[in-house]
C-alpha positions as CSV (number, residue, x, y, z in Angstrom):
1,M,97.8,100.4,168.3
2,K,99.6,99.9,165.5
3,T,97.8,96.7,164.9
4,L,94.6,97.0,166.7
5,F,93.5,99.7,164.2
6,P,93.5,98.1,161.4
7,L,92.5,94.9,163.0
8,F,89.1,97.0,164.1
9,A,89.1,98.8,160.6
10,V,88.8,95.3,158.7
11,I,85.8,94.5,161.3
12,T,84.1,97.6,160.6
13,L,84.2,96.8,157.0
14,I,82.7,93.4,157.7
15,V,80.1,94.6,160.0
16,L,79.2,97.3,157.6
17,V,78.7,94.9,155.2
18,V,76.3,92.7,157.6
19,A,74.6,95.9,158.7
20,G,73.9,97.2,155.0
21,V,72.6,93.8,153.4
22,Q,71.2,92.1,155.8
23,Y,69.0,94.7,157.6
24,A,69.0,97.4,154.8
25,N,68.9,95.1,151.3
26,M,71.3,97.0,150.2
27,Q,72.4,94.1,147.7
28,F,72.5,96.3,144.8
29,L,75.2,98.8,146.3
30,F,77.0,96.0,147.7
31,G,77.1,93.3,144.8
32,V,77.2,96.1,141.7
33,I,78.0,99.4,142.6
34,I,80.9,99.0,145.0
35,P,82.7,96.5,142.8
36,Y,82.6,98.7,139.7
37,L,83.7,101.7,141.7
38,A,86.7,99.6,143.0
39,V,87.5,98.2,139.7
40,A,87.4,101.7,137.8
41,T,89.5,103.3,140.8
42,F,92.3,100.5,140.6
43,V,92.9,101.0,137.1
44,A,92.9,104.6,137.3
45,G,95.1,104.7,140.2
46,L,97.6,102.2,138.9
47,I,97.4,104.2,135.6
48,Y,98.3,107.3,137.7
49,R,100.9,105.5,139.7
50,V,102.9,104.2,136.8
51,M,102.4,107.5,134.6
52,K,104.1,109.1,137.6
53,W,106.9,106.8,138.0
54,A,107.4,106.9,134.5
55,S,108.0,110.7,134.0
56,S,110.3,111.1,137.2
57,P,114.0,111.6,135.9
58,V,116.4,109.2,136.1
59,P,119.8,111.4,135.5
60,F,122.0,109.0,136.3
61,R,122.6,105.1,135.5
62,I,122.2,103.4,138.9
63,P,121.8,99.5,138.6
64,T,122.1,97.9,141.7
65,T,124.6,94.7,141.1
66,C,126.2,92.1,143.2
67,G,128.3,90.6,140.7
68,Q,131.6,90.9,138.7
69,E,130.7,93.3,135.2
70,L,132.0,93.0,132.4
71,S,135.7,94.2,132.2
72,L,138.8,92.1,130.6
73,P,138.4,88.9,128.4
74,W,139.7,86.5,130.8
75,I,137.7,87.7,134.2
76,K,134.2,86.0,133.7
77,Q,131.1,88.4,133.9
78,D,128.1,87.6,136.1
79,K,125.5,88.1,133.3
80,L,122.6,87.8,135.7
81,E,123.9,89.9,139.0
82,S,125.7,92.6,136.5
83,P,124.1,92.2,132.9
84,S,125.5,94.3,130.4
85,G,123.1,94.1,128.0
86,T,119.2,93.6,127.5
87,L,119.2,90.0,127.4
88,G,121.0,90.0,131.3
89,V,118.6,92.6,132.4
90,I,115.5,90.6,131.1
91,G,116.7,87.5,132.7
92,R,117.8,89.7,136.1
93,M,114.1,90.8,136.2
94,A,112.6,87.5,135.4
95,L,114.1,85.9,138.4
96,E,113.3,88.8,140.6
97,V,109.6,88.7,139.5
98,L,109.3,85.2,139.4
99,L,111.4,84.0,142.1
100,F,112.7,87.0,144.4
101,R,116.1,86.5,143.7
102,S,117.1,89.3,145.9
103,L,115.2,88.0,148.9
104,F,116.4,84.8,148.6
105,R,120.1,86.5,149.2
106,N,118.6,88.5,152.3
107,I,120.3,88.0,155.6
108,K,119.7,88.2,159.4
109,L,121.8,90.2,161.7
110,D,122.0,89.8,165.3
111,M,124.3,91.1,167.9
112,R,125.4,88.5,170.3
113,E,127.5,88.7,173.2
114,G,130.9,90.5,173.1
115,P,129.5,92.6,171.8
116,R,129.6,91.1,168.4
117,I,127.6,91.0,165.0
118,A,126.3,87.5,163.6
119,Y,124.9,87.0,160.2
120,G,122.1,84.5,159.6
121,S,120.2,83.1,156.5
122,D,116.5,84.4,156.4
123,K,114.9,82.0,153.9
124,W,111.7,81.5,155.9
125,L,111.0,85.2,154.9
126,W,111.8,84.8,151.4
127,L,109.5,81.3,151.4
128,S,106.4,82.6,152.6
129,G,106.6,85.6,150.6
130,L,107.0,84.0,147.5
131,A,104.4,81.2,148.6
132,F,102.2,84.0,149.1
133,H,102.4,85.8,146.2
134,W,102.1,82.8,143.9
135,S,99.1,81.3,145.6
136,F,97.4,84.8,145.4
137,L,98.3,84.5,141.5
138,I,96.8,81.3,141.0
139,I,93.6,82.2,143.3
140,L,92.9,85.0,141.2
141,I,93.2,83.2,138.0
142,R,91.1,80.5,139.1
143,H,88.3,83.0,139.8
144,F,88.6,84.2,136.2
145,R,86.0,80.8,135.8
146,L,83.1,83.2,137.4
147,F,83.6,85.4,134.1
148,A,83.4,83.0,131.3
149,I,80.6,81.0,129.8
150,Q,82.6,77.9,129.4
151,L,85.7,77.1,131.5
152,P,89.0,77.9,129.7
153,Y,91.1,74.9,129.2
154,P,94.3,76.5,130.9
155,I,92.3,77.0,134.0
156,H,90.6,73.8,134.0
157,V,94.5,72.7,134.2
158,I,95.8,75.2,137.2
159,E,92.5,73.7,138.8
160,S,93.5,70.1,138.2
161,L,97.1,70.5,139.8
162,D,96.4,73.0,142.8
163,S,93.6,70.2,143.7
164,F,95.7,66.9,142.9
165,L,95.9,65.8,146.6
166,Q,91.7,64.9,145.8
167,I,91.3,65.8,149.7
168,G,87.5,66.4,150.6
169,V,84.6,67.4,148.9
170,P,84.6,70.3,147.2
171,M,88.4,69.0,146.8
172,L,90.7,70.9,148.8
173,Y,92.7,73.8,146.9
174,I,96.5,73.8,148.1
175,T,96.5,77.3,147.4
176,D,93.9,77.9,149.9
177,V,96.0,76.5,152.7
178,V,99.4,78.0,151.7
179,I,98.0,81.7,151.7
180,L,96.2,81.7,154.8
181,A,99.6,80.1,156.3
182,A,101.6,82.4,154.5
183,V,99.9,85.6,155.5
184,T,99.9,84.2,159.1
185,Y,103.9,83.5,159.2
186,L,104.4,87.3,157.4
187,F,101.8,88.8,160.3
188,I,103.5,86.7,163.3
189,R,107.0,88.0,161.9
190,R,106.4,91.3,162.1
191,I,105.0,91.7,165.3
192,T,107.9,89.2,166.9
193,N,110.7,90.4,165.4
194,P,111.8,93.4,167.5
195,L,113.3,95.1,164.8
196,V,110.4,94.7,162.2
197,R,107.5,95.6,164.9
198,Y,109.4,98.8,165.4
199,I,109.2,100.2,161.9
200,S,106.0,98.8,160.9
201,L,102.9,101.2,160.7
202,P,99.3,100.7,160.7
203,A,99.3,100.7,156.9
204,D,101.7,97.5,157.2
205,Y,99.3,95.5,159.1
206,F,96.2,96.7,157.3
207,P,96.6,94.7,154.1
208,L,97.6,91.5,156.1
209,F,94.3,91.6,157.9
210,L,92.5,92.6,154.8
211,I,94.4,89.9,152.6
212,L,93.6,87.2,155.7
213,A,89.5,88.8,156.0
214,V,89.5,88.0,152.3
215,A,90.8,84.4,152.2
216,G,89.5,83.6,154.9
217,S,86.1,84.5,153.7
218,G,86.3,82.8,150.7
219,V,87.5,79.6,152.4
220,L,84.2,79.6,154.8
221,M,82.4,80.2,151.4
222,R,83.8,77.4,149.5
223,Y,84.1,74.6,152.5
224,F,81.8,75.4,155.5
225,T,79.0,78.1,154.7
226,K,77.7,77.1,151.2
227,V,76.1,79.8,149.1
228,D,74.0,79.7,145.9
229,V,77.1,79.0,143.2
230,V,74.4,79.8,140.3
231,G,73.2,82.8,141.8
232,V,77.1,83.8,141.8
233,K,77.4,83.2,138.6
234,Q,74.6,85.1,137.4
235,L,76.0,88.0,139.1
236,T,79.3,87.9,138.2
237,M,78.3,87.5,134.4
238,G,76.4,90.4,134.7
239,L,79.2,92.6,136.2
240,I,81.2,91.5,133.2
241,S,78.4,92.2,130.7
242,F,77.5,95.7,131.9
243,R,74.0,94.0,132.4
244,P,74.1,93.4,136.5
245,V,71.6,91.8,138.1
246,V,71.3,90.6,141.9
247,P,70.0,87.1,142.3
248,Q,68.1,86.5,145.7
249,G,69.6,84.1,148.3
250,I,73.2,84.1,147.6
251,G,74.2,84.4,150.9
252,I,75.9,87.3,153.4
253,I,79.5,85.2,153.6
254,F,79.7,86.1,149.6
255,Y,78.8,89.8,150.0
256,I,81.5,90.1,152.6
257,H,84.0,88.8,150.5
258,L,83.1,90.9,147.4
259,F,83.0,93.7,149.1
260,L,86.6,93.1,151.2
261,I,87.8,92.2,147.3
262,S,86.4,95.6,146.2
263,V,88.5,97.3,149.1
264,L,91.2,95.3,148.5
265,F,91.1,96.5,144.8
266,A,90.6,100.0,145.5
267,Y,93.1,100.4,148.1
268,F,95.8,98.5,145.7
269,P,97.1,101.7,144.0
270,F,97.7,103.9,146.6
271,S,99.6,101.6,149.0
272,K,102.7,99.6,149.0
273,L,101.2,97.1,147.4
274,V,101.7,98.6,143.8
275,H,105.0,97.5,144.0
276,M,104.0,94.9,141.6
277,A,103.9,97.7,138.8
278,G,106.9,99.7,140.4
279,V,109.4,96.7,140.2
280,F,109.2,97.5,136.7
281,L,110.4,101.0,136.9
282,S,113.0,100.4,139.0
283,P,116.2,102.0,137.6
284,T,118.1,100.0,139.9
285,R,117.0,97.0,138.3
286,N,116.0,97.8,134.6
287,M,119.1,99.0,133.6
288,A,122.4,97.4,132.3
289,N,125.7,98.0,134.0
290,N,127.3,99.6,130.8
291,N,128.5,102.5,132.3
292,R,132.3,102.0,130.5
293,M,131.1,101.0,127.1
294,V,128.2,103.6,126.8
295,R,127.5,107.3,127.9
296,H,124.4,108.0,129.5
297,V,123.7,111.3,128.9
298,N,120.8,112.7,131.1
299,P,117.9,113.3,129.1
300,W,116.4,115.9,131.9
301,D,119.6,117.7,131.8
302,Y,119.0,121.5,130.6
303,P,121.9,124.3,129.2
304,V,122.5,126.0,132.6
305,H,124.8,129.4,132.3
306,V,128.0,128.9,133.9
307,H,129.5,131.9,135.4
308,T,133.2,131.8,134.3
309,Y,136.1,133.3,135.8
310,E,136.6,135.9,133.3
311,E,133.1,136.7,134.0
312,Y,133.7,137.0,137.6
313,E,136.7,139.2,137.2
314,N,135.3,141.5,134.9
315,D,132.2,142.3,137.8
316,F,134.6,142.5,140.9
317,R,138.3,143.5,139.2
318,E,138.5,146.6,141.1
319,K,137.0,145.3,144.1
320,M,139.7,142.5,144.0
321,K,142.8,145.2,143.2
322,S,141.8,147.3,146.2
323,V,142.5,144.4,148.6
324,G,145.1,143.0,146.5
325,I,143.9,139.9,144.9
326,P,146.3,139.7,141.8
327,V,143.9,139.5,138.8
328,E,144.8,138.3,135.1
329,K,143.3,141.4,133.4
330,E,144.7,145.1,134.2
């Protein structure tokens, strides 16, 4: 049920678009109103989550480190794993965000006969996660061409590198294949690994199915089921200029793709996917390990009245004397 319910939810979304566009002629709703609402929800939700995280108290300096900190002059410091300054924190965050450094060191644990515990490498998870995120980013950047009158040169360079194999007409984008393979692997790993399957929830499967449907509909639209590209460009330029128009004959597959993207955008701030922004506000990553050099004062601390022993004795002196407890003042 943890997998069937999210799958049924994504299929229901697709059926909803088909029924609304194909039979109810609700092209304006699915082509204009829902995308606007989705973007507004994405922006407002992301701002809310970031502001909520930023206002959360961090009373202690709690960086997570796994390297030698700065200490004696003859002991070599690990400046990336245990940074003592701002530059080290920036380098550590860059490696974390761009290359998933902590996930690269991830290991898997197995119980063997004996019983005994065996540790092993789990680089496939790191590779699939890295491939998925970078492919998603490149695909997102490539789609910016739909919102510009002339193709920007950086996007042209990215498209050229993405299709340098020059396979087929239209040319095959490498990221289209990579993102489908990466999401498929992440799903298979989640259902075949007993430990991961046990802790997985429907909220973990729904984004996988949704992203897989978004990528799959995009691949179908580009390589198999053709759409009116001129009409799509007219629609996207109308959306970005706030003068929306809905051309006729674009194709149902485009509305499915657009609606699934809208659902993904609206769902993003309220799901685990929002870790994209949360990683920058993680106190275990964005703090320097300089507890011995700089005193960290809790900015959320407030004065608390401490009940001293003298006050305690003044309150209970007679009772203490009556039971034989010595007191400092008679």
